[in-house]
C-alpha positions as CSV (number, residue, x, y, z in Angstrom):
1,X,112.7,204.1,95.3
2,X,110.4,202.7,92.7
3,X,107.3,204.5,91.5
4,X,104.0,202.9,92.3
5,X,102.1,201.6,89.3
6,X,98.3,201.0,89.0
7,X,98.9,197.3,89.8
8,X,100.3,198.3,93.2
9,X,97.1,200.2,94.1
10,X,94.9,197.4,92.8
11,X,96.8,194.8,94.9
12,X,96.6,196.9,98.1
13,X,92.9,197.6,97.6
14,X,92.1,193.9,96.8
15,X,93.9,192.8,100.0
16,X,92.0,195.3,102.2
17,X,88.5,195.5,100.6
18,X,86.2,193.1,102.4
19,X,83.2,191.7,100.5
20,X,81.0,188.9,101.8
21,X,83.3,188.5,104.8
22,X,86.6,188.1,103.1
23,X,89.1,190.2,101.1
24,X,88.2,190.4,97.4
25,X,91.8,189.3,96.7
26,X,90.6,185.7,97.6
27,X,88.2,185.7,94.6
28,X,89.7,183.5,91.8
29,X,88.5,185.7,89.0
30,X,90.1,188.8,90.5
31,X,93.3,186.8,91.0
32,X,93.4,186.0,87.3
33,X,93.0,189.6,86.5
34,X,95.8,190.6,88.9
35,X,98.1,187.9,87.6
36,X,97.5,189.0,84.0
37,X,98.2,192.6,85.0
38,X,101.5,191.6,86.7
39,X,102.6,189.4,83.8
40,X,102.0,192.2,81.2
41,X,103.6,194.9,83.3
42,X,106.8,192.7,83.6
43,X,106.7,191.9,79.9
44,X,106.5,195.6,79.0
45,X,109.4,196.4,81.3
46,X,111.5,193.7,79.8
47,X,110.7,194.8,76.2
48,X,111.6,198.4,77.2
49,X,114.9,197.2,78.7
50,X,115.6,195.3,75.5
51,X,115.0,198.4,73.4
52,X,117.2,200.5,75.7
53,X,120.1,197.9,75.4
54,X,119.8,198.0,71.6
55,X,119.9,201.8,71.8
56,X,123.1,201.8,73.8
57,X,124.7,199.3,71.4
58,X,123.4,200.9,68.3
59,X,121.9,197.7,67.0
60,X,120.4,197.6,63.6
61,X,117.0,196.4,64.9
62,X,116.7,199.3,67.3
63,X,113.9,200.9,65.2
64,X,111.8,197.8,65.4
65,X,112.4,197.3,69.1
66,X,111.9,201.0,70.0
67,X,108.6,201.0,68.2
68,X,107.5,197.7,69.6
69,X,108.4,198.7,73.2
70,X,106.6,202.0,72.9
71,X,103.5,200.4,71.4
72,X,103.4,197.4,73.7
73,X,104.2,199.3,76.9
74,X,101.6,202.0,76.3
75,X,98.9,199.4,75.4
76,X,99.7,197.5,78.6
77,X,99.6,200.8,80.6
78,X,96.1,201.5,79.3
79,X,94.9,197.9,79.9
80,X,96.4,197.7,83.4
81,X,95.0,201.1,84.5
82,X,91.6,200.3,83.2
83,X,91.7,197.0,85.2
84,X,93.0,198.8,88.3
85,X,90.0,201.1,88.1
86,X,87.8,198.0,87.8
87,X,89.3,196.4,90.9
88,X,88.8,199.6,92.9
89,X,85.2,199.9,91.7
90,X,83.7,203.3,92.3
91,X,86.8,204.5,94.1
92,X,88.8,204.0,90.9
93,X,87.0,207.0,89.4
94,X,87.5,209.3,92.3
95,X,90.5,211.6,92.8
96,X,91.0,210.0,96.2
97,X,93.0,207.3,94.4
98,X,95.7,208.1,91.8
99,X,94.5,205.4,89.3
100,X,91.9,207.8,87.9
101,X,94.8,210.2,86.8
102,X,97.0,207.2,85.8
103,X,94.3,206.0,83.4
104,X,94.2,209.4,81.7
105,X,98.0,209.5,81.6
106,X,98.1,206.0,80.1
107,X,95.8,207.0,77.3
108,X,98.0,209.9,76.2
109,X,101.0,207.5,76.0
110,X,99.2,205.7,73.2
111,X,99.0,208.9,71.3
112,X,102.1,211.1,71.7
113,X,105.5,210.3,70.2
114,X,103.6,208.7,67.3
115,X,100.4,206.9,67.7
116,X,100.5,203.2,68.3
117,X,99.1,202.7,64.8
118,X,102.1,204.5,63.4
119,X,104.4,202.4,65.6
120,X,102.8,199.3,64.0
121,X,103.5,200.7,60.5
122,X,107.2,201.3,61.6
123,X,107.4,197.7,62.9
124,X,105.8,196.2,59.8
125,X,108.2,198.1,57.5
126,X,111.2,196.9,59.5
127,X,110.0,193.3,59.4
128,X,109.3,193.5,55.7
129,X,112.8,194.9,55.1
130,X,114.2,191.9,57.0
131,X,115.5,193.9,59.9
132,X,114.7,191.9,63.0
133,X,116.6,190.2,65.8
134,X,117.9,186.7,65.7
135,X,115.7,184.7,68.0
């Protein structure tokens, strides 16, 4: 069973919310936002999986990838939840929908376990030391 993410709520709402006689999901601008949200969520997942694999193998570039995954995924979480709130409009701020809580939770992920600014320092130091993966 997978956990529902803010994108799931935004998609469900966009398909059912009727505005001007049709679902808001048919609006091209909203489709662009949803597409970007999906793309970034998947990229964050893949970066996290890459860091986890490096952790299991004990790779020398784990520090960089761990910091990068934490920083990128938490920034994506914040951006996607803010956009989910936008899609839901006024409902996004109510406790009737969980995206309101998810937005607060996403913000704290940018802060705990080292702020994202600190993660960027860690990544830069790793890059400057020549420790990075072979692309």
